[in-house]
MMTF fields as JSON, N, C-alpha, C and O atoms, coordinates in Angstrom:
{
  "mmtfVersion": "1.0.0",
  "mmtfProducer": "UNKNOWN",
  "numBonds": 423,
  "numAtoms": 424,
  "numGroups": 106,
  "numChains": 1,
  "numModels": 1,
  "chainsPerModel": [1],
  "groupsPerChain": [106],
  "chainIdList": ["A"],
  "bondAtomList": [4, 2, 8, 6, 12, 10, 16, 14, 20, 18, 24, 22, 28, 26, 32, 30, 36, 34, 40, 38, 44, 42, 48, 46, 52, 50, 56, 54, 60, 58, 64, 62, 68, 66, 72, 70, 76, 74, 80, 78, 84, 82, 88, 86, 92, 90, 96, 94, 100, 98, 104, 102, 108, 106, 112, 110, 116, 114, 120, 118, 124, 122, 128, 126, 132, 130, 136, 134, 140, 138, 144, 142, 148, 146, 152, 150, 156, 154, 160, 158, 164, 162, 168, 166, 172, 170, 176, 174, 180, 178, 184, 182, 188, 186, 192, 190, 196, 194, 200, 198, 204, 202, 208, 206, 212, 210, 216, 214, 220, 218, 224, 222, 228, 226, 232, 230, 236, 234, 240, 238, 244, 242, 248, 246, 252, 250, 256, 254, 260, 258, 264, 262, 268, 266, 272, 270, 276, 274, 280, 278, 284, 282, 288, 286, 292, 290, 296, 294, 300, 298, 304, 302, 308, 306, 312, 310, 316, 314, 320, 318, 324, 322, 328, 326, 332, 330, 336, 334, 340, 338, 344, 342, 348, 346, 352, 350, 356, 354, 360, 358, 364, 362, 368, 366, 372, 370, 376, 374, 380, 378, 384, 382, 388, 386, 392, 390, 396, 394, 400, 398, 404, 402, 408, 406, 412, 410, 416, 414, 420, 418],
  "bondOrderList": [1, 1, 1, 1, 1, 1, 1, 1, 1, 1, 1, 1, 1, 1, 1, 1, 1, 1, 1, 1, 1, 1, 1, 1, 1, 1, 1, 1, 1, 1, 1, 1, 1, 1, 1, 1, 1, 1, 1, 1, 1, 1, 1, 1, 1, 1, 1, 1, 1, 1, 1, 1, 1, 1, 1, 1, 1, 1, 1, 1, 1, 1, 1, 1, 1, 1, 1, 1, 1, 1, 1, 1, 1, 1, 1, 1, 1, 1, 1, 1, 1, 1, 1, 1, 1, 1, 1, 1, 1, 1, 1, 1, 1, 1, 1, 1, 1, 1, 1, 1, 1, 1, 1, 1, 1],
  "groupList": [{"groupName": "UNK", "atomNameList": ["N", "CA", "C", "O"], "elementList": ["N", "C", "C", "O"], "formalChargeList": [0, 0, 0, 0], "bondAtomList": [1, 0, 2, 1, 3, 2], "bondOrderList": [1, 1, 2], "singleLetterCode": "X", "chemCompType": "L-PEPTIDE LINKING"}],
  "groupTypeList": [0, 0, 0, 0, 0, 0, 0, 0, 0, 0, 0, 0, 0, 0, 0, 0, 0, 0, 0, 0, 0, 0, 0, 0, 0, 0, 0, 0, 0, 0, 0, 0, 0, 0, 0, 0, 0, 0, 0, 0, 0, 0, 0, 0, 0, 0, 0, 0, 0, 0, 0, 0, 0, 0, 0, 0, 0, 0, 0, 0, 0, 0, 0, 0, 0, 0, 0, 0, 0, 0, 0, 0, 0, 0, 0, 0, 0, 0, 0, 0, 0, 0, 0, 0, 0, 0, 0, 0, 0, 0, 0, 0, 0, 0, 0, 0, 0, 0, 0, 0, 0, 0, 0, 0, 0, 0],
  "groupIdList": [1, 2, 3, 4, 5, 6, 7, 8, 9, 10, 11, 12, 13, 14, 15, 16, 17, 18, 19, 20, 21, 22, 23, 24, 25, 26, 27, 28, 29, 30, 31, 32, 33, 34, 35, 36, 37, 38, 39, 40, 41, 42, 43, 44, 45, 46, 47, 48, 49, 50, 51, 52, 53, 54, 55, 56, 57, 58, 59, 60, 61, 62, 63, 64, 65, 66, 67, 68, 69, 70, 71, 72, 73, 74, 75, 76, 77, 78, 79, 80, 81, 82, 83, 84, 85, 86, 87, 88, 89, 90, 91, 92, 93, 94, 95, 96, 97, 98, 99, 100, 101, 102, 103, 104, 105, 106],
  "secStructList": [7, 7, 7, 7, 7, 7, 7, 1, 2, 2, 2, 2, 1, 7, 6, 6, 7, 1, 3, 3, 3, 3, 7, 7, 7, 7, 7, 5, 7, 6, 6, 7, 7, 3, 3, 6, 6, 7, 3, 3, 3, 3, 3, 7, 7, 7, 7, 7, 1, 1, 6, 6, 7, 3, 3, 3, 3, 3, 3, 6, 6, 3, 3, 7, 1, 7, 7, 1, 1, 3, 3, 3, 3, 3, 7, 7, 1, 7, 3, 3, 3, 3, 3, 3, 3, 3, 3, 3, 3, 6, 6, 3, 3, 3, 3, 3, 3, 3, 3, 3, 3, 3, 3, 7, 7, 7],
  "xCoordList": [6.847, 6.762, 6.007, 4.884, 6.605, 5.938, 4.685, 4.568, 3.77, 2.536, 2.86, 3.826, 2.055, 2.247, 2.012, 1.104, 2.815, 2.618, 1.243, 0.687, 0.731, -0.563, -0.321, 0.558, -1.078, -0.851, -1.523, -0.976, -2.688, -3.375, -4.368, -4.568, -4.979, -5.894, -7.026, -7.406, -7.569, -8.735, -8.431, -9.312, -7.187, -6.855, -6.748, -6.773, -6.627, -6.59, -7.994, -8.205, -8.941, -10.31, -11.11, -11.182, -11.715, -12.541, -13.895, -14.17, -14.714, -15.991, -16.948, -18.016, -16.59, -17.469, -17.33, -18.117, -16.328, -16.175, -17.423, -17.766, -18.096, -19.352, -19.166, -19.883, -18.209, -17.937, -16.444, -15.75, -15.966, -14.549, -14.397, -14.99, -13.6, -13.358, -11.859, -11.115, -11.435, -10.045, -9.997, -10.503, -9.397, -9.409, -7.988, -7.057, -7.835, -6.538, -6.399, -7.061, -5.535, -5.342, -4.251, -3.811, -3.821, -2.804, -1.577, -1.119, -1.053, 0.143, 1.343, 1.58, 2.089, 3.276, 4.484, 4.314, 5.69, 6.011, 5.582, 5.536, 5.269, 4.773, 5.824, 5.527, 7.051, 8.131, 9.338, 10.209, 9.4, 10.517, 11.835, 11.885, 12.894, 14.226, 14.928, 15.349, 15.049, 15.578, 16.754, 16.774, 17.735, 18.79, 18.73, 18.159, 19.313, 19.305, 19.916, 21.001, 19.217, 19.685, 19.089, 19.162, 18.495, 17.883, 16.421, 15.824, 15.863, 14.487, 13.64, 14.146, 12.332, 11.377, 10.133, 9.779, 9.471, 8.205, 7.076, 6.946, 6.259, 5.071, 3.942, 3.872, 3.066, 1.919, 0.716, 0.848, -0.462, -1.698, -2.414, -2.376, -3.066, -3.839, -5.323, -6.169, -5.623, -7.018, -7.538, -6.884, -8.717, -9.318, -10.467, -11.543, -10.249, -11.308, -12.508, -12.373, -13.659, -14.89, -14.959, -15.393, -14.532, -14.632, -13.48, -12.345, -13.774, -12.732, -11.809, -10.671, -12.291, -11.457, -10.997, -10.901, -10.719, -10.231, -8.897, -8.108, -8.648, -7.369, -6.64, -7.255, -5.322, -4.456, -3.617, -2.916, -3.681, -2.857, -1.938, -2.39, -0.652, 0.369, 1.001, 1.265, 1.24, 1.886, 3.035, 2.913, 4.143, 5.235, 5.451, 5.737, 5.312, 5.442, 4.542, 4.907, 3.364, 2.388, 2.565, 1.775, 3.588, 3.822, 3.305, 3.731, 2.374, 1.784, 2.816, 3.569, 2.837, 3.736, 3.002, 1.782, 3.737, 3.13, 2.644, 2.389, 2.514, 2.157, 0.678, 0.199, -0.053, -1.458, -1.571, -2.191, -0.959, -0.926, -1.138, -1.145, -1.313, -1.502, -0.18, -0.154, 0.937, 2.23, 3.025, 2.744, 4.018, 4.779, 6.181, 6.339, 7.2, 8.582, 9.122, 9.111, 9.59, 10.103, 11.6, 12.068, 12.359, 13.794, 14.04, 13.699, 14.63, 14.84, 15.893, 17.009, 15.528, 16.478, 16.919, 17.916, 16.186, 16.6, 16.276, 15.284, 17.142, 16.944, 15.894, 15.509, 15.432, 14.448, 13.109, 12.998, 12.107, 10.768, 9.979, 10.013, 9.275, 8.501, 7.101, 6.854, 6.188, 4.824, 4.456, 4.647, 3.928, 3.393, 1.882, 1.328, 1.21, -0.248, -0.752, -0.17, -1.831, -2.462, -3.938, -4.617, -4.427, -5.859, -6.325, -5.758, -7.364, -7.916, -9.311, -10.164, -9.535, -10.881, -11.479, -11.043, -12.473, -13.09, -14.542, -15.417, -14.786, -16.124, -16.394, -15.621, -17.484, -17.809, -17.249, -17.457, -16.551, -16.063, -14.552, -13.828, -14.106, -12.679, -12.315, -13.038, -11.192, -10.654, -9.203, -8.534, -8.724, -7.353, -6.703, -7.373, -5.391, -4.615, -3.25, -2.805, -2.608, -1.275, -0.418, -0.933, 0.872, 1.81, 3.064, 3.423, 3.718, 4.996, 6.12, 5.978, 7.243, 8.422, 9.66, 9.619, 10.759, 11.996, 13.08, 13.218, 13.843, 14.985, 16.251, 16.355, 17.2, 18.472, 19.483, 19.411, 20.405, 21.473, 22.353, 22.541, 22.886, 23.798, 25.125, 25.587, 25.722, 26.997, 28.152, 29.294],
  "yCoordList": [-33.264, -34.132, -35.406, -35.327, -36.58, -37.831, -38.101, -37.677, -38.81, -39.174, -40.117, -40.877, -40.066, -40.968, -42.405, -42.658, -43.346, -44.741, -45.265, -44.888, -46.128, -46.755, -48.013, -48.811, -48.191, -49.333, -50.612, -51.699, -50.504, -51.707, -51.325, -50.144, -52.319, -52.071, -51.141, -50.251, -51.346, -50.57, -49.087, -48.255, -48.748, -47.334, -46.659, -45.431, -47.452, -46.894, -46.52, -45.529, -47.335, -47.193, -46.342, -46.637, -45.279, -44.479, -45.165, -46.173, -44.631, -45.287, -45.229, -45.84, -44.511, -44.422, -45.613, -45.763, -46.456, -47.62, -48.493, -48.89, -48.793, -49.555, -50.906, -51.235, -51.682, -52.974, -53.219, -52.803, -53.898, -54.225, -55.615, -55.935, -56.433, -57.786, -58.026, -57.677, -58.628, -59.048, -60.455, -61.397, -60.601, -61.902, -62.336, -61.53, -63.624, -64.127, -63.83, -64.453, -62.874, -62.5, -63.341, -63.034, -64.406, -65.304, -64.54, -64.718, -63.681, -62.925, -63.873, -64.564, -63.894, -64.736, -63.851, -62.769, -64.263, -65.497, -65.418, -64.341, -66.583, -66.64, -66.159, -65.364, -66.639, -66.219, -65.835, -66.669, -64.577, -64.157, -64.202, -63.91, -64.566, -64.577, -63.314, -63.22, -62.34, -61.04, -60.605, -60.813, -59.995, -59.287, -57.84, -57.561, -56.928, -55.521, -55.377, -55.895, -54.674, -54.478, -55.445, -55.21, -56.542, -57.494, -57.132, -56.359, -57.704, -57.389, -58.651, -59.76, -58.448, -59.542, -58.955, -57.801, -59.763, -59.322, -60.05, -61.27, -59.279, -59.828, -59.784, -58.856, -60.769, -60.728, -61.385, -62.13, -61.095, -61.672, -62.388, -61.952, -63.488, -64.216, -63.853, -64.455, -62.851, -62.412, -61.918, -61.124, -62.394, -61.991, -61.021, -61.443, -59.722, -58.753, -58.929, -59.382, -58.569, -58.628, -57.401, -57.49, -56.27, -55.003, -54.83, -55.204, -54.263, -54.026, -52.885, -52.811, -51.995, -50.86, -50.972, -49.979, -52.196, -52.418, -51.705, -51.598, -51.215, -50.564, -51.328, -51.859, -51.376, -52.086, -51.082, -50.273, -51.124, -50.244, -51.11, -51.823, -51.038, -51.779, -50.847, -49.68, -51.368, -50.599, -51.423, -52.638, -50.765, -51.4, -50.565, -49.37, -51.203, -50.516, -49.28, -48.254, -49.396, -48.321, -47.23, -46.286, -47.335, -46.306, -46.806, -47.85, -46.04, -46.461, -46.405, -45.438, -47.453, -47.528, -46.974, -46.809, -46.69, -46.026, -47.003, -46.603, -48.266, -49.284, -49.641, -49.997, -49.549, -49.962, -51.164, -51.098, -52.26, -53.494, -54.665, -54.487, -55.875, -57.044, -57.622, -58.658, -56.946, -57.348, -56.092, -55.012, -56.253, -55.118, -55.591, -56.545, -54.943, -55.308, -54.416, -53.188, -55.072, -54.374, -54.594, -55.728, -53.521, -53.611, -53.289, -52.203, -54.231, -54.077, -53.014, -53.081, -52.034, -50.975, -51.006, -50.378, -51.73, -51.819, -53.198, -53.821, -53.663, -54.988, -54.938, -53.864, -56.118, -56.206, -56.713, -57.237, -56.543, -57.021, -55.926, -54.763, -56.303, -55.345, -55.89, -57.088, -54.996, -55.419, -55.009, -53.862, -55.962, -55.724, -55.755, -56.613, -54.828, -54.788, -54.489, -53.68, -55.147, -54.91, -54.659, -55.437, -53.568, -53.283, -53.118, -52.344, -53.859, -53.788, -53.192, -53.677, -52.134, -51.58, -52.253, -52.021, -53.081, -53.884, -53.438, -53.914, -52.526, -51.944, -51.116, -50.215, -51.414, -50.7, -51.4, -50.938, -52.492, -53.285, -53.162, -52.962, -53.286, -53.294, -54.629, -55.138, -55.189, -56.387, -56.085, -55.329, -56.678, -56.408, -57.604, -58.495, -57.608, -58.679, -58.086, -57.112, -58.679, -58.208, -59.394, -60.458, -59.207, -60.254, -59.588, -58.483, -60.279, -59.797, -60.533, -61.692, -59.843, -60.503, -59.892, -58.786, -60.637, -60.216, -60.004, -60.778, -58.943, -58.655, -58.806, -58.228, -59.579, -59.775, -58.722, -58.213, -58.41, -57.483, -58.106, -59.322, -57.286, -57.795, -58.18, -57.539, -59.233, -59.689, -58.808, -59.043],
  "zCoordList": [29.764, 30.94, 30.563, 30.064, 30.792, 30.38, 31.208, 32.358, 30.594, 31.296, 32.441, 32.377, 33.479, 34.618, 34.162, 33.37, 34.646, 34.253, 34.662, 35.693, 33.834, 34.096, 34.927, 34.602, 35.975, 36.866, 36.388, 36.575, 35.782, 35.305, 34.222, 33.937, 33.629, 32.521, 32.925, 32.164, 34.127, 34.537, 34.649, 34.431, 34.988, 35.117, 33.754, 33.667, 32.687, 31.34, 30.897, 30.199, 31.32, 30.84, 31.802, 32.995, 31.278, 32.167, 32.336, 31.687, 33.184, 33.474, 32.295, 32.342, 31.244, 30.081, 29.133, 28.199, 29.377, 28.508, 28.657, 29.77, 27.562, 27.652, 28.333, 29.278, 27.854, 28.483, 28.445, 27.517, 29.466, 29.52, 30.109, 31.138, 29.449, 29.95, 30.013, 29.097, 31.114, 31.26, 30.677, 31.287, 29.513, 28.841, 28.53, 28.549, 28.242, 27.81, 26.329, 25.5, 25.995, 24.599, 23.931, 22.823, 24.618, 24.067, 23.583, 22.455, 24.465, 24.12, 24.148, 25.139, 23.057, 22.975, 22.694, 22.133, 23.058, 23.785, 25.244, 25.838, 25.807, 27.177, 28.166, 29.057, 28.008, 28.905, 28.063, 27.813, 27.619, 26.775, 27.535, 28.73, 26.837, 27.424, 26.947, 25.794, 27.854, 27.459, 28.312, 29.525, 27.657, 28.367, 27.881, 26.827, 28.643, 28.255, 26.863, 26.597, 25.982, 24.621, 23.621, 22.414, 24.106, 23.186, 22.947, 23.696, 21.893, 21.512, 21.451, 21.281, 21.594, 21.445, 20.798, 21.04, 19.97, 19.385, 20.085, 19.986, 20.797, 21.436, 20.415, 19.609, 20.442, 19.544, 20.201, 21.172, 19.654, 20.167, 19.036, 17.885, 19.374, 18.373, 18.472, 17.811, 19.317, 19.457, 18.108, 17.431, 17.732, 16.457, 16.728, 17.154, 16.486, 16.764, 15.837, 14.7, 16.339, 15.552, 14.647, 13.499, 15.169, 14.448, 13.465, 13.759, 12.3, 11.297, 11.707, 11.243, 12.575, 12.967, 14.424, 15.145, 14.825, 16.19, 16.375, 15.437, 17.597, 17.884, 18.976, 19.901, 18.854, 19.787, 20.548, 19.941, 21.886, 22.713, 23.565, 24.461, 23.274, 24.018, 25.047, 24.759, 26.245, 27.3, 27.874, 28.034, 28.18, 28.912, 30.166, 30.088, 31.315, 32.607, 32.656, 33.229, 32.048, 32.104, 31.079, 31.041, 30.24, 29.226, 27.883, 27.39, 27.292, 26.018, 24.904, 24.78, 24.099, 22.955, 21.73, 21.757, 20.669, 19.519, 18.458, 17.322, 18.809, 17.831, 17.934, 19.011, 16.814, 16.773, 15.844, 14.783, 16.271, 15.482, 16.433, 17.652, 15.869, 16.731, 17.204, 17.869, 16.857, 17.404, 17.715, 17.195, 18.571, 19.071, 19.416, 20.178, 18.868, 19.157, 20.269, 20.178, 21.308, 22.489, 22.585, 22.488, 22.776, 23.017, 24.483, 24.954, 25.198, 26.639, 26.916, 26.401, 27.734, 28.054, 29.511, 29.869, 30.356, 31.762, 32.312, 31.935, 33.219, 33.793, 34.885, 35.346, 35.294, 36.366, 35.855, 34.746, 36.687, 36.376, 35.66, 36.062, 34.608, 33.813, 33.559, 33.699, 33.183, 32.877, 31.463, 31.06, 30.722, 29.394, 29.509, 30.196, 28.844, 28.885, 27.479, 26.756, 27.105, 25.806, 26.037, 26.707, 25.476, 25.516, 24.081, 23.31, 23.738, 22.386, 22.468, 23.211, 21.695, 21.561, 20.338, 19.211, 20.572, 19.518, 19.383, 20.107, 18.456, 18.356, 19.598, 19.924, 20.296, 21.536, 22.761, 23.883, 22.57, 23.692, 23.835, 22.86, 25.062, 25.354, 25.985, 26.841, 25.558, 26.204, 26.541, 25.835, 27.62, 28.03, 28.678, 29.2, 28.636, 29.249, 29.61, 29.003, 30.588, 30.961, 31.362, 31.705, 31.318, 31.724, 32.252, 31.844, 33.162, 33.693, 32.996, 32.604, 32.846, 32.285, 32.93, 33.467, 32.864, 33.516, 32.477, 31.53, 32.67, 31.799, 32.645, 33.727, 32.147, 32.844, 32.395, 31.277, 33.263, 32.904, 31.832, 31.81, 30.952, 29.916, 30.558, 31.502, 30.031, 30.614, 30.171, 30.563]
}
């Protein structure tokens, strides 16, 4: 049974997170042009302080398996979607999210 979708960054982080900031992680592209079946690589220019920083990417609340500063997404359904990135940087967490739209394939 799949995990319940995450609604926002705060619901990912339990109250034990030492610090959390909602920051602009400069996720690009700003407005991807996607149709069902096409792919886009999202990336962040955020430079973590910690050498063992971890990257958690989410699409519509579902965690992806990529722990890198970029993530390739293949659109599987049309409509409005949410991308979210949470970076654990040492003892600190930073997060950002963006909405994007996928058009139906012609």
